[in-house]
C-alpha positions as CSV (number, residue, x, y, z in Angstrom):
1,M,-44.8,-23.7,-79.6
2,K,-48.2,-25.3,-78.4
3,S,-50.6,-25.5,-82.2
4,E,-53.7,-26.0,-79.7
5,A,-56.1,-23.7,-78.4
6,H,-56.6,-22.6,-75.0
7,D,-59.3,-24.2,-73.6
8,T,-59.6,-24.1,-69.7
9,S,-63.0,-26.9,-69.8
10,G,-60.6,-29.6,-71.2
11,L,-63.7,-30.1,-74.5
12,S,-61.6,-28.3,-77.4
13,L,-61.6,-29.8,-80.7
14,V,-60.5,-26.9,-82.2
15,R,-56.5,-25.6,-82.8
16,K,-55.2,-22.7,-83.4
17,G,-56.1,-21.4,-87.1
18,S,-58.6,-23.5,-87.4
19,H,-61.7,-22.6,-89.3
20,L,-64.0,-23.3,-86.3
21,T,-65.3,-20.3,-84.5
22,T,-66.5,-20.6,-80.7
23,S,-70.1,-20.9,-81.8
24,N,-69.3,-23.8,-84.1
25,R,-67.2,-25.5,-81.3
26,G,-70.2,-27.1,-79.6
27,M,-71.3,-28.2,-82.6
28,A,-67.9,-29.8,-83.9
29,L,-68.6,-31.9,-79.8
30,A,-71.6,-32.8,-80.5
31,L,-70.1,-34.5,-84.1
32,A,-67.7,-35.8,-82.0
33,L,-69.9,-38.0,-79.8
34,D,-71.2,-41.5,-80.8
35,K,-75.3,-41.5,-79.9
36,A,-74.5,-44.3,-78.1
37,N,-72.5,-41.6,-75.4
38,M,-76.3,-40.1,-75.2
39,L,-77.7,-39.7,-71.5
40,A,-80.4,-42.0,-71.1
41,V,-82.6,-39.4,-70.0
42,L,-82.5,-37.4,-73.7
43,S,-84.2,-41.0,-75.0
44,H,-88.0,-40.6,-75.7
45,G,-89.8,-43.0,-73.3
46,R,-87.3,-43.2,-70.8
47,Y,-87.4,-41.3,-67.0
48,E,-90.2,-40.1,-68.2
49,P,-91.9,-39.7,-64.6
50,L,-88.7,-38.0,-63.9
51,K,-89.1,-35.6,-66.8
52,A,-93.0,-35.1,-65.6
53,G,-91.9,-34.2,-62.3
54,V,-89.1,-31.6,-63.8
55,H,-92.2,-29.9,-65.8
56,G,-94.6,-29.9,-63.2
57,A,-92.2,-28.0,-60.6
58,A,-91.9,-25.4,-63.5
59,L,-95.7,-25.9,-63.8
60,G,-96.0,-24.9,-60.4
61,I,-93.5,-21.8,-60.1
62,A,-95.6,-20.5,-63.1
63,A,-98.9,-21.0,-61.7
64,V,-98.1,-19.7,-58.4
65,C,-96.1,-16.4,-60.9
66,T,-99.3,-15.8,-62.9
67,A,-101.9,-16.2,-59.7
68,Y,-99.2,-13.6,-58.2
69,N,-98.9,-11.2,-60.8
70,F,-102.5,-10.7,-61.7
71,A,-103.2,-9.8,-58.0
72,A,-101.0,-7.4,-58.3
73,W,-102.0,-6.1,-61.7
74,V,-105.9,-5.9,-59.9
75,A,-104.4,-4.6,-56.6
76,R,-101.8,-1.6,-58.0
77,R,-103.3,-2.0,-61.7
78,Q,-100.0,-1.7,-63.3
79,R,-99.5,-2.5,-66.7
80,H,-96.1,-4.4,-66.9
81,S,-98.1,-6.7,-64.2
82,W,-100.9,-7.2,-66.6
83,I,-98.3,-8.5,-69.4
84,N,-96.4,-10.6,-66.5
85,A,-99.5,-12.2,-65.8
86,T,-100.3,-13.1,-69.2
87,L,-96.9,-14.3,-70.3
88,Y,-97.2,-16.2,-67.2
89,S,-100.5,-17.9,-68.1
90,A,-99.2,-19.2,-71.7
91,L,-96.0,-20.6,-69.8
92,T,-98.4,-22.5,-67.4
93,A,-100.7,-24.1,-70.1
94,W,-96.9,-24.8,-72.1
95,E,-95.9,-26.5,-68.9
96,Y,-99.4,-28.3,-68.8
97,H,-99.4,-29.7,-71.7
98,H,-95.4,-31.0,-71.1
99,V,-96.7,-32.6,-68.7
100,R,-99.6,-34.4,-69.7
101,H,-97.0,-35.3,-72.8
102,H,-94.5,-37.0,-70.2
103,L,-97.3,-38.9,-68.3
104,D,-98.8,-40.3,-71.9
105,C,-95.8,-41.4,-72.9
106,R,-95.8,-44.9,-73.2
107,V,-92.6,-46.6,-71.4
108,V,-90.0,-48.0,-73.9
109,W,-88.4,-51.7,-72.4
110,T,-84.9,-52.4,-72.7
111,G,-84.7,-55.8,-71.5
112,G,-85.9,-58.7,-69.5
113,H,-89.5,-60.0,-69.1
114,V,-92.2,-58.0,-70.1
115,D,-96.3,-59.1,-69.0
116,D,-99.5,-58.6,-71.6
117,Q,-100.6,-56.3,-68.8
118,R,-97.6,-53.4,-68.0
119,V,-97.6,-53.0,-71.9
120,A,-99.5,-50.1,-73.3
């Protein structure tokens, strides 16, 4: 008789009969992992140009969607096109904010020689 719950991902920390539900499984895994194992890209100040690039791509897509839906609204005067254009313009502003945040973020130096000119 197997006492562990069947999990195809191999990440199960839950035993059969445990009080943890499926929704709590992710939290149990997150608490079990050490902070040192956290992805470096998630750390503040690291890989900021990469993060800005990802948000920049989302910004570009949102801007194109805004322009398309606004043009569709002008051509056909359909209410859903106006709603879509409004939502996409809000997303465009949101992504612009994120791009600026990542570009303005200070760089965290983890080691090595640091020049006075390189420090912001």
